[in-house]
N, C-alpha and C positions, 0 to 999 in steps of 0.2 A: 043271279050270276055273282054280285059282287060280295054279298053274303058268304059264298061257298069261296073263292077266289080267301078272303078275309080269313075264314075259319081253317083253310088249310094252311097258309102261311103261319098261325097261330098255334096249331098244333104241329108242325114241322120243326118251329120252334121249341117248343114245352118238351118234345119228343125227343130232339137234340140234346136240351138240358137234362135229361133223366140220362142219358147215355154216358155220360162224362163222370170220370171218378174222383169222387173229393177230396181221395188222397192226392193227386197227382196236381202240384199248383202251377198255375198258369206260367209259361216259360218267361214271361216280359216281368213278372213279379219278382225273379233271381237277379241277383246281384253277383258280384266278383267277390264283395265282402261277407257275404252268406257261407262261401267255401270256406273263405277263412276263420270263419267261425270254428270248423272242424279242428280238433286235436287228435295228429297220427299218436296209436298207440293206445289211445282211451275214448276215443268217440267209438261208438257201436254202430251196427245196420240204425236200428230204433232212433238213437241220435241224429244218423243222415238224414233220417226220413221227415224229423220234427222241422228239422232246420232246413235241406230242401226240399221236402215232399218227396213222393213215390216215384224212382226215375223213367225216363223215355225207352229204355232196354236195359237187361241184365246179361252178363258173358261170365261164363264160368271156365277157367282155365287152369283142368288141374295141374299139368305139367309145372305150371309155374305157380301153382300154389294160391292163385287170385281170382279174386272174383270183380268184374267190371260196370260198374253204371252212369249209363249216362243220362247226362244233362242240357238240354238247352236253354241261352239265357242271352239278355241284350246285353252289350258293352260297350255305352254310347251309339254310336253309329255303325256296329259289327253287328253280325248275329255270330253267337261264339257257342261252341260243343265244349261239353269238360264232361272227364270222364274220372269219376273215383272209384279207389281201388281200396280194395282187402282184401285181409289173408282171408283163409277158407276157415278162419273160426269166427268170421265175422266182423274183425276190429279193423277200425280207418285205417288205411298207409300213409296214400296220398291221393292230391288229385292232378290235374294238367288238362290244360285248356286253349284251344286254339280257336282261330276263326272257322265257322264251320265251313265244310268243303263240299257240302250239297249245297252252298250258296257261291259260293267264293272258288270254286275250282276252276271254273271257266274263264277264270282272271288270271290264272299264271301262266 
């Protein structure tokens, strides 16, 4: 019975490791300084993926002519949410960050 439990735990750990996307960086490895490496008007989506990894979510706003990517990262003791903005050609425009409302919304 003990071998079966051990096998199940190892199997679940291995299976969960296979399900992760290698292009997505762990949120706790990002810092505010990573976002400052990006250059408005010069950086492309590929540059952003190299620096920040793949986003948690993507949204396109056709009327505003923007695409927005979401990233999570720690800022000392706070969990932060950042939005990275691109024009529809794929050129980086700017980013905005705030404490993650999913965590801190109940505090306001």
